[in-house]
C-alpha angles and dihedrals in degrees: 000000000000090000090050092054091053091050091052092048092052092047089049093049091049090050091053092048090051092052093048093050092046096245088128127020120265117224144154130219088258097051092042087061094044094040093204141087133197126229111200121202107204117198088213098213096339134082132261091203120063138156089263093053106049115185099022098094132052136073119317126171091346094307124113108231094181093093103011136041125200134209121186119199142162121281113272094009129127127237139186114246105252118255092251123145111190119204133222121170110249096013137093119224108234101177138267138313137177086232118079092208097045117134094191124058121235097187131034130212108266093023112141136217099042102165115221113210099156145345105309139173122218116199127210113248114219134197127186107253105190092078097044115102092214090065095055105108088190137346142169111267093244105051093199091068107195116345111205120195101230138187095007090278111136096212097044118092120165126216096249126333115315115244114231097016105156092227087067106033097047097039111124096224090053092046093049094049091048094047091049089052098046109021091234122154117250093255093047091047091052091048092051096044094049093060113015106053104097090107092049094053093042087055098048093043089054095046095048094048092046088048091059102259117139112161117031142161129240089254088062090051092049090052092050093049088053089050089050093056091046094051102034119080142163114058109012109145093353084166135350094253095053130076138211124317131222088235092066092045090050092049091049095049090048089050088053090058102257118143137221092021109182136168108216122202109229099238107134118047097213094045093053093047093048093047093052093048089049094052093049092048086057088053092249121131121230124228111212133178143186135187141168141153093236125120096247134055143178128298125231119207136197126209119247125167089344093304129106117237128184116261102167124017131202097003104180102188131019148139116220139167121243111218101167146008125219128192128191103235089211097050113030093193091062101090128161130194117216108216145185107227132154087356092299137107103246137163134224129190114248089209090055093045094048093047091048091048095049090053095051106048103140109095102078114225098331100089141013091050146097140234125241125186143148135227 
């Protein structure tokens, strides 16, 4: 009898091992009666439905497919993982895993021979994409752009010169150069320089980077602002309520020795995008601007823990420098421009910019455009 018990135990153990390894199907009395199992694909924070996958999401037969997708199959059968690509803004879809907290995918969409031995949930595996080099559509060769040593603090370097910094706008050499160019009084010049210099700083940031400068001091910035007001001409400070003009920026860049300097009106979406990518691939920054008299503006974001958070809301008028372009590989329409603005690395949505631009076409070639040039 004792020998028979050991034989039964060995046979039972072998049977369990065969079920676990998939050599024989695993089922319960309930599933045997039903004859089917359900594989649930959970977007795990993202969405199954997206603009690039019309028809996948929504309610079907009482189930919400916006965040989950279901496949029902026979007990013990094998299926191919559906060709589903969930979307989550700021994240790359890596694949699927049985663990909700997985950082590495075990299964890929479209993969075959997934054996179904019971009801199971596969969770989408996500990875932040905005810090992954492979998702940079285009970027300046040196990702740091210009690092400016600001405020006399050794460890603080800004991402380009900071517009409105008092060390620049109230410097006597800058004031004198501006006054000589415009004929303004000292008080009017100070008032203008404190709030209307985004175009000036976009221009000098671009010229310094394109000229090979990478780490500079505030004294170098001051000298270049003086140079800008000596070279630029035409509509600087045409009145206290107005800002810089593309004509002055173009004159300055030509004076610095750059060639084929053109201000392009942002009319066609694809042309604008392709021109910007082409410039960045040549390691040249792109000056862009927008303006309107509407009650709303564009939002600028900063990146924190792989997520975009608003830094500046409803900016109605501004010049900035594009230093990179990012595209979500899972949703081609989701494009972000990395910018140097106010001495910070910030991001704007290409979709929001393009929509804003298309609703404010009434200023000729002076705003809502971008600057191209060659060395």
